[in-house]
C-alpha positions in Angstrom: -16.1 53.8 -36.5 -19.6 53.9 -35.8 -20.8 51.3 -38.5 -18.2 49.5 -36.3 -19.3 49.9 -32.9 -23.0 48.8 -34.3 -21.9 45.8 -35.9 -20.1 44.8 -32.7 -23.4 45.6 -31.0 -25.5 43.2 -33.5 -22.7 40.3 -32.8 -22.3 40.5 -29.3 -26.2 40.9 -28.7 -25.9 44.1 -26.3 -24.3 46.5 -24.1 -20.5 47.0 -25.5 -19.7 46.6 -21.9 -20.5 42.7 -22.0 -19.6 40.9 -18.8 -16.0 39.7 -19.0 -15.6 36.0 -17.9 -15.0 35.5 -14.2 -11.8 35.3 -12.7 -11.1 31.9 -11.6 -11.0 31.4 -7.9 -7.9 31.0 -5.9 -7.3 27.6 -4.9 -7.7 26.8 -1.5 -4.1 25.7 0.5 -3.1 22.1 0.9 -4.3 21.0 3.8 -2.4 19.6 6.4 -4.0 17.8 9.3 -1.7 16.2 11.6 2.1 17.9 11.0 4.6 15.5 12.4 8.3 14.8 11.2 9.5 17.6 9.5 12.6 18.1 7.4 14.3 21.3 5.6 15.7 20.9 1.5 18.3 23.9 1.5 16.5 25.1 -1.4 13.5 27.1 0.4 11.3 24.5 1.6 10.1 22.4 4.2 9.0 18.9 4.1 6.1 18.3 6.1 4.7 14.5 7.4 0.8 14.5 7.7 0.7 11.6 10.0 -3.6 12.0 9.0 -3.6 12.0 5.7 -0.8 9.9 4.9 1.5 12.0 2.7 4.8 14.6 2.5 3.9 18.4 1.9 6.6 20.4 0.9 5.9 24.2 2.1 7.8 27.1 0.3 9.0 29.5 3.1 9.2 32.1 0.6 6.0 32.2 -0.2 3.8 29.9 1.6 2.8 27.8 -1.2 2.2 23.8 -0.8 2.2 21.0 -2.4 2.1 17.2 -2.1 5.7 15.5 -2.3 4.5 12.1 -2.0 1.4 10.3 -0.7 -0.1 6.9 0.5 2.6 6.1 3.2 0.9 5.7 6.5 2.1 6.0 10.1 4.8 8.4 8.7 7.5 8.8 11.2 10.5 10.7 9.8 11.3 12.8 7.4 15.0 13.7 5.6 17.0 14.5 2.7 20.5 13.4 1.6 23.1 15.7 -0.3 21.4 15.3 -3.9 18.2 16.7 -2.6 16.5 13.7 -3.0 13.6 12.7 0.0 13.7 9.3 2.9 10.7 8.9 4.3 10.0 6.7 7.4 6.7 4.8 7.4 5.4 2.4 9.3 8.5 0.4 9.7 10.5 0.8 6.5 12.4 3.4 5.3 12.1 5.1 1.7 13.8 6.8 -1.1 11.7 8.9 -3.6 12.0 9.6 -7.0 10.2 11.1 -8.9 6.8 9.0 -8.0 8.6 5.6 -7.7 9.2 4.5 -3.7 12.0 3.2 -3.6 12.1 0.7 -0.5 15.3 0.5 1.9 14.7 -1.3 4.9 12.3 -2.6 6.2 9.4 -5.6 6.3 5.5 -5.4 7.2 6.7 -6.6 10.5 7.7 -5.0 13.9 10.6 -7.3 14.9 14.1 -7.3 14.9 15.7 -9.9 12.3 18.6 -9.3 9.4 21.6 -8.2 10.5 24.0 -8.7 8.4 22.0 -9.2 5.4 19.9 -6.9 3.2 18.7 -4.4 5.1 15.0 -4.8 2.3 14.7 -8.1 4.0 15.3 -7.4 7.6 12.5 -6.2 9.6 13.2 -3.1 12.4 11.7 -2.6 15.8 10.0 0.5 15.9 11.6 3.1 13.4 12.0 6.1 14.8 14.6 9.2 13.5 17.1 8.4 11.2 20.2 10.5 9.0 21.1 9.8 5.8 25.0 10.6 5.4 26.7 11.7 2.2 27.7 8.1 1.2 23.8 7.2 1.4 24.5 5.4 4.8 21.5 5.2 6.9 21.8 5.6 10.7 18.6 4.8 12.5 16.3 4.6 15.6 14.5 1.9 17.0 11.9 2.6 19.7 12.9 -1.2 20.9 16.3 -0.6 22.4 18.8 -0.4 19.4 20.5 1.9 16.4 21.1 0.2 13.3 23.5 0.9 10.2 22.6 0.3 7.0 26.2 0.4 4.8 26.9 1.1 1.4 26.2 -2.3 -0.1 22.7 -2.2 1.6 23.4 -4.3 4.5 22.1 -4.0 8.0 23.7 -4.2 11.5 23.2 -3.0 15.0 25.8 -0.2 16.6 24.1 -0.1 19.5 22.1 -1.5 22.0 21.0 -5.6 22.6 16.9 -4.7 22.4 16.9 -4.9 26.5 15.9 -1.9 28.2 17.9 0.1 30.6 20.8 2.5 31.2 24.4 0.5 31.1 27.7 0.0 29.1 29.0 3.6 29.2 32.6 3.4 28.5 32.3 0.4 26.6 31.0 -1.5 23.5 27.6 0.2 22.2 26.4 -3.1 20.7 26.6 -4.3 24.7 25.1 -0.9 26.0 20.9 -0.7 27.3 19.3 2.1 25.5 16.0 2.8 26.8 13.1 3.5 23.8 15.7 5.8 21.7 13.1 7.9 20.0 16.0 9.7 17.6 19.4 9.8 16.2 21.9 12.7 15.1 24.9 11.9 13.0 27.9 14.4 13.0 30.5 15.3 11.2 33.6 13.0 12.7 31.1 9.8 11.9 29.8 9.9 16.2 26.4 9.5 16.8 24.2 11.6 19.1 21.4 9.3 20.9 18.2 11.0 21.8 17.9 8.1 24.7 14.5 9.2 25.5 13.4 7.5 28.5 16.6 7.3 30.1 16.2 11.1 30.0 20.2 11.8 28.7 22.0 12.0 25.4 24.1 8.6 24.6 27.5 9.3 22.1 28.9 6.8 19.9 31.9 7.3 18.8 33.7 6.4 15.3 35.6 3.3 17.6 32.0 2.3 18.5 32.4 3.2 22.1 29.4 4.3 24.0 29.2 7.3 26.7 26.7 9.8 28.1 26.7 13.3 26.5 24.4 15.0 27.8 21.9 14.5 31.2 18.8 16.2 33.4 16.3 16.0 30.4 13.0 14.8 30.8 11.8 13.1 28.1 14.6 14.4 24.4 12.8 13.0 21.1 14.2 14.8 18.5 17.3 15.9 17.5 19.2 18.1 14.8 22.9 19.0 14.2 24.1 22.8 13.9 26.8 24.7 13.3 30.2 23.6 14.4 29.0 20.1 15.9 26.2 21.9 18.3 23.0 20.2 18.9 19.2 21.3 18.9 17.4 18.9 21.5 13.6 18.7 21.8 12.5 17.9 25.0 9.1 16.8 24.9 8.6 16.2 29.1 9.8 20.2 30.0 8.1 21.8 26.9 11.2 23.2 25.5 13.9 23.2 22.9 17.6 23.6 23.3 20.6 24.2 22.1 23.9 22.6 23.7 27.7 22.8 22.9 29.4 20.5 20.8 30.7 18.7 24.4 27.0 18.6 25.8 28.5 21.3 28.7 26.5 23.8 28.2 22.6 24.3 27.2 20.3 27.6 27.0 16.6 27.2 25.9 16.2 28.4 22.5 12.6 28.0 22.0 9.2 26.7 23.7 6.8 24.1 22.7 3.5 22.4 23.5 5.0 18.4 23.8 7.4 19.5 20.7 7.9 16.2 18.5 10.2 16.7 15.4 12.8 19.8 14.6 14.3 20.6 12.0 16.9 23.7 11.8 18.1 25.4 8.9 21.6 26.9 8.2 20.6 30.2 10.1 19.6 28.5 13.2 16.1 29.0 12.4 14.2 25.9 14.0 10.7 24.6 13.3 9.1 22.3 15.5 5.9 20.3 15.5 3.5 19.6 18.2 2.1 16.7 18.2 -0.4 17.9 21.9 -3.0 20.2 21.9 -2.8 22.9 19.2 -0.9 20.3 16.5 0.9 23.0 15.0 4.2 23.6 13.0 6.4 27.0 15.0 8.7 28.6 13.5 11.5 29.9 15.7 14.2 32.3 14.4 17.5 32.8 15.5 16.6 36.2 16.9 12.6 37.4 16.9 9.4 36.2 18.0 8.0 33.0 17.2 5.2 32.4 14.6 2.8 29.7 13.8 3.8 28.4 10.6 0.7 25.0 10.6 -2.0 25.0 12.7 
């Protein structure tokens, strides 16, 4: 044993307690400079659009680990998932589906305008893309800031389902395509194929039924800018003017405040009614508002 120790000392050049390799430093978390649009993937993750760094980052809600889902997309205004957990991103008046490392263009051209109804959505121009939803059959309903809501069918063709392009508040009880909207920021689709519109500058929520008739679902908001559907056809609304998040009953007749945020701009809600909200003013944070308990900062 003594001879073995001497041999080891000669080979190692000194002490039997030779320095061990230094542990690798813990990697710094991937930064999120300007959190914006949000989406729950129902596999324990939250997708967060970083509007400044032009990418979407996934946060593992159990461990806090982050990874980049897609990069190189500017002016990201919306993110969502379909039933197959594929990510969709609204960027600079275009909608992409992210298939691995491929960005598949589904709608929009390089220009902001209203063109293309009746033809392929990929060749149509969008007039200020806002929020959108992807249904189980891969149809897409999207809001356009310049006073329209449009629909992309299973065949990839685009059409208008609400609004004329003229700003105003009119048309309740008649065809939604002849109604006036005022800068809708977001929409939410419901299980009964209704579409709820955040008619933001009118301070109301509008509803388009499966027959295409539009009505006002709820009034009295200051600036409803984000919508998310909840369990039992309930609705969550971010009101940027009131610095509040509301939960509404399905018929819109009753509401209550379920959270507070500074200029809330984007929402995501999971199956437990846990709310995630992005603030675009002031602190530029993502808040986690549990169904019961205290609000905490998830991203700052």
